[in-house]
C-alpha positions in Angstrom: 0.0 0.0 0.0 1.4 3.4 -1.0 0.4 6.6 0.9 0.7 10.1 -0.4 0.4 13.5 1.3 -2.3 15.8 -0.2 -3.4 19.4 0.3 -7.0 20.3 -0.3 -8.1 23.9 -0.5 -11.8 24.6 0.0 -14.0 27.7 -0.2 -15.6 29.0 3.0 -15.3 28.2 6.7 -15.5 24.6 8.0 -18.4 23.8 10.2 -17.9 21.7 13.4 -19.4 18.7 11.4 -16.7 19.2 8.7 -13.9 19.5 11.2 -15.1 16.2 12.8 -15.3 14.5 9.4 -11.7 15.5 8.7 -10.3 15.0 12.2 -7.4 12.9 10.9 -6.2 15.9 8.7 -4.5 19.1 9.6 -6.9 22.0 9.1 -5.7 25.6 8.6 -8.2 28.4 8.2 -7.3 30.8 5.4 -8.7 34.2 4.5 -10.5 32.7 1.5 -11.4 29.3 2.9 -9.5 26.5 4.5 -6.6 24.1 3.8 -6.8 20.4 4.7 -3.6 18.4 4.7 -3.2 14.7 5.3 -2.3 11.3 4.1 -4.2 9.7 1.2 -3.9 5.9 1.0 -5.0 5.3 -2.5 -7.3 6.6 -5.3 -10.5 5.3 -3.6 -9.5 7.2 -0.4 -8.9 10.3 -2.5 -12.3 10.0 -4.1 -13.9 9.4 -0.7 -12.4 12.6 0.7 -13.7 14.5 -2.3 -17.2 13.0 -1.9 -17.2 13.8 1.8 -16.4 17.5 0.9 -19.4 17.5 -1.5 -21.7 15.9 1.1 -20.7 18.7 3.5 -21.3 21.4 1.0 -17.6 22.3 0.6 -16.3 23.5 -2.8 -12.8 22.1 -3.5 -10.7 24.8 -5.1 -7.7 22.5 -5.5 -6.3 19.1 -4.5 -2.6 18.5 -4.9 0.0 16.0 -3.8 2.5 17.7 -1.6 6.2 17.2 -0.8 6.7 15.2 2.4 8.2 18.2 4.2 5.4 20.6 3.5 2.5 18.9 5.4 
């Protein structure tokens, strides 16, 4: 199994429900939204994170792999 670090940027503020849903990720509030950083196990996990964002009403601005030292 291969893991990869990802950074997701989303529009808007995260609700308590969204923070709980992504409790295994580092969350940083930004002026124009939020940044979620964490390990993605595989493509199914990546798609699951994106589906969870949609279910919580979050708009994903970007989703990028990051270098190991930046997360």
